[in-house]
C-alpha positions in Angstrom: 15.2 -8.5 23.8 17.3 -8.7 20.7 17.1 -5.6 18.6 16.5 -6.5 14.9 17.3 -4.0 12.2 14.7 -3.5 9.5 15.8 -3.0 6.0 14.7 0.5 4.9 14.3 -0.8 1.3 11.6 -3.2 2.6 9.7 -0.3 4.2 9.8 1.6 0.9 8.7 -1.4 -1.2 5.9 -2.1 1.3 4.7 1.5 1.2 4.7 1.5 -2.6 2.7 -1.7 -2.8 0.1 -0.4 -0.3 -0.2 2.9 -2.2 -0.7 1.1 -5.5 -3.3 -1.2 -3.9 -5.2 1.7 -2.5 -4.9 3.7 -5.7 -6.2 0.8 -7.7 -9.2 0.3 -5.4 -10.0 4.1 -5.5 -9.6 4.3 -9.3 -11.8 1.2 -9.8 -14.5 2.7 -7.6 -14.5 5.8 -9.7 -15.4 3.9 -12.9 -17.9 1.7 -11.1 -20.5 2.2 -8.4 -19.0 4.0 -5.4 -18.1 1.7 -2.6 -19.7 3.8 0.0 
């Protein structure tokens, strides 16, 4: 198997995008009816 190197910058950007997405959903649920 060929080992591929993952760019650390992509991991950081992906993490930031996920955090922003989850934070947006959480904040939206605070101002509207709770999701659960």
